[in-house]
N, CA, C and O atoms as a GROMACS GRO file, in nm:
protein
  152
    1MET      N    1   1.743   1.337   2.330
    1MET     CA    2   1.675   1.436   2.398
    1MET      C    3   1.698   1.605   2.333
    1MET      O    4   1.619   1.699   2.322
    2LYS      N    5   1.832   1.590   2.301
    2LYS     CA    6   1.885   1.729   2.255
    2LYS      C    7   1.843   1.740   2.125
    2LYS      O    8   1.791   1.848   2.100
    3PRO      N    9   1.850   1.645   2.015
    3PRO     CA   10   1.794   1.677   1.876
    3PRO      C   11   1.659   1.706   1.892
    3PRO      O   12   1.618   1.801   1.825
    4GLU      N   13   1.567   1.643   1.974
    4GLU     CA   14   1.435   1.653   1.958
    4GLU      C   15   1.392   1.812   2.003
    4GLU      O   16   1.297   1.876   1.958
    5THR      N   17   1.481   1.853   2.097
    5THR     CA   18   1.457   1.993   2.134
    5THR      C   19   1.498   2.095   2.019
    5THR      O   20   1.441   2.202   1.997
    6GLU      N   21   1.596   2.050   1.957
    6GLU     CA   22   1.657   2.141   1.827
    6GLU      C   23   1.527   2.128   1.725
    6GLU      O   24   1.476   2.229   1.678
    7ASN      N   25   1.492   2.033   1.703
    7ASN     CA   26   1.377   1.995   1.603
    7ASN      C   27   1.252   2.095   1.626
    7ASN      O   28   1.195   2.154   1.534
    8ARG      N   29   1.216   2.105   1.777
    8ARG     CA   30   1.117   2.191   1.815
    8ARG      C   31   1.131   2.323   1.794
    8ARG      O   32   1.038   2.393   1.756
    9ILE      N   33   1.256   2.372   1.819
    9ILE     CA   34   1.309   2.522   1.812
    9ILE      C   35   1.274   2.542   1.633
    9ILE      O   36   1.197   2.630   1.595
   10GLN      N   37   1.342   2.451   1.539
   10GLN     CA   38   1.330   2.484   1.411
   10GLN      C   39   1.185   2.494   1.363
   10GLN      O   40   1.149   2.576   1.279
   11VAL      N   41   1.096   2.394   1.429
   11VAL     CA   42   0.941   2.400   1.372
   11VAL      C   43   0.886   2.548   1.430
   11VAL      O   44   0.820   2.624   1.359
   12SER      N   45   0.916   2.571   1.544
   12SER     CA   46   0.855   2.705   1.603
   12SER      C   47   0.907   2.841   1.505
   12SER      O   48   0.838   2.936   1.469
   13ASP      N   49   1.028   2.817   1.480
   13ASP     CA   50   1.102   2.923   1.423
   13ASP      C   51   1.018   2.930   1.273
   13ASP      O   52   0.968   3.037   1.236
   14PHE      N   53   1.008   2.810   1.196
   14PHE     CA   54   0.945   2.809   1.074
   14PHE      C   55   0.800   2.865   1.084
   14PHE      O   56   0.764   2.939   0.993
   15LYS      N   57   0.713   2.836   1.187
   15LYS     CA   58   0.595   2.904   1.210
   15LYS      C   59   0.602   3.037   1.231
   15LYS      O   60   0.516   3.108   1.178
   16PHE      N   61   0.691   3.089   1.302
   16PHE     CA   62   0.701   3.240   1.344
   16PHE      C   63   0.737   3.292   1.186
   16PHE      O   64   0.669   3.390   1.152
   17GLN      N   65   0.825   3.246   1.094
   17GLN     CA   66   0.842   3.301   0.973
   17GLN      C   67   0.736   3.307   0.879
   17GLN      O   68   0.725   3.391   0.790
   18ILE      N   69   0.647   3.199   0.908
   18ILE     CA   70   0.514   3.219   0.818
   18ILE      C   71   0.437   3.313   0.857
   18ILE      O   72   0.390   3.393   0.777
   19SER      N   73   0.410   3.317   1.003
   19SER     CA   74   0.320   3.404   1.039
   19SER      C   75   0.349   3.560   1.028
   19SER      O   76   0.255   3.639   1.018
   20SER      N   77   0.497   3.604   1.031
   20SER     CA   78   0.529   3.714   1.015
   20SER      C   79   0.522   3.748   0.859
   20SER      O   80   0.508   3.867   0.829
   21PHE      N   81   0.531   3.665   0.770
   21PHE     CA   82   0.526   3.677   0.613
   21PHE      C   83   0.383   3.720   0.596
   21PHE      O   84   0.356   3.821   0.531
   22GLN      N   85   0.271   3.628   0.663
   22GLN     CA   86   0.136   3.667   0.639
   22GLN      C   87   0.094   3.805   0.680
   22GLN      O   88   0.014   3.874   0.617
   23ILE      N   89   0.159   3.842   0.801
   23ILE     CA   90   0.130   3.997   0.850
   23ILE      C   91   0.182   4.078   0.741
   23ILE      O   92   0.111   4.174   0.709
   24ARG      N   93   0.288   4.060   0.678
   24ARG     CA   94   0.360   4.161   0.593
   24ARG      C   95   0.277   4.167   0.484
   24ARG      O   96   0.253   4.281   0.443
   25SER      N   97   0.217   4.055   0.414
   25SER     CA   98   0.139   4.062   0.309
   25SER      C   99   0.000   4.108   0.335
   25SER      O  100  -0.060   4.152   0.236
   26TYR      N  101  -0.059   4.108   0.444
   26TYR     CA  102  -0.158   4.154   0.489
   26TYR      C  103  -0.169   4.308   0.501
   26TYR      O  104  -0.269   4.373   0.470
   27ASN      N  105  -0.051   4.362   0.552
   27ASN     CA  106  -0.033   4.499   0.562
   27ASN      C  107  -0.020   4.565   0.429
   27ASN      O  108  -0.061   4.677   0.401
   28LYS      N  109   0.049   4.471   0.343
   28LYS     CA  110   0.078   4.538   0.206
   28LYS      C  111  -0.059   4.542   0.134
   28LYS      O  112  -0.068   4.629   0.048
   29LYS      N  113  -0.171   4.459   0.154
   29LYS     CA  114  -0.296   4.476   0.112
   29LYS      C  115  -0.364   4.597   0.158
   29LYS      O  116  -0.419   4.677   0.081
   30CYS      N  117  -0.360   4.608   0.281
   30CYS     CA  118  -0.430   4.728   0.363
   30CYS      C  119  -0.368   4.846   0.259
   30CYS      O  120  -0.445   4.908   0.186
   31HIS      N  121  -0.231   4.870   0.257
   31HIS     CA  122  -0.187   4.990   0.222
   31HIS      C  123  -0.226   5.031   0.082
   31HIS      O  124  -0.248   5.147   0.046
   32GLN      N  125  -0.233   4.900  -0.007
   32GLN     CA  126  -0.281   4.926  -0.148
   32GLN      C  127  -0.407   4.953  -0.132
   32GLN      O  128  -0.450   5.003  -0.236
   33MET      N  129  -0.498   4.943  -0.042
   33MET     CA  130  -0.656   4.975  -0.040
   33MET      C  131  -0.656   5.129   0.053
   33MET      O  132  -0.760   5.180   0.095
   34ASN      N  133  -0.547   5.174   0.070
   34ASN     CA  134  -0.524   5.308   0.124
   34ASN      C  135  -0.615   5.296   0.276
   34ASN      O  136  -0.695   5.383   0.311
   35ASN      N  137  -0.589   5.188   0.346
   35ASN     CA  138  -0.647   5.176   0.465
   35ASN      C  139  -0.527   5.187   0.568
   35ASN      O  140  -0.412   5.157   0.539
   36SER      N  141  -0.569   5.234   0.696
   36SER     CA  142  -0.472   5.233   0.796
   36SER      C  143  -0.488   5.116   0.887
   36SER      O  144  -0.589   5.103   0.957
   37CYS      N  145  -0.388   5.028   0.885
   37CYS     CA  146  -0.370   4.900   0.950
   37CYS      C  147  -0.274   4.905   1.078
   37CYS      O  148  -0.174   4.977   1.076
   38THR      N  149  -0.304   4.835   1.176
   38THR     CA  150  -0.228   4.826   1.288
   38THR      C  151  -0.168   4.671   1.292
   38THR      O  152  -0.095   4.636   1.384
   0.00000   0.00000   0.00000
């Protein structure tokens, strides 16, 4: 039961890293186009 929970935490952390990376690259594109992004 313990390793299963650890695995889930790793997967969610991985997804979080991916989403934060996508947000960062999205913001970069907006700044390059001189748009204000939130």
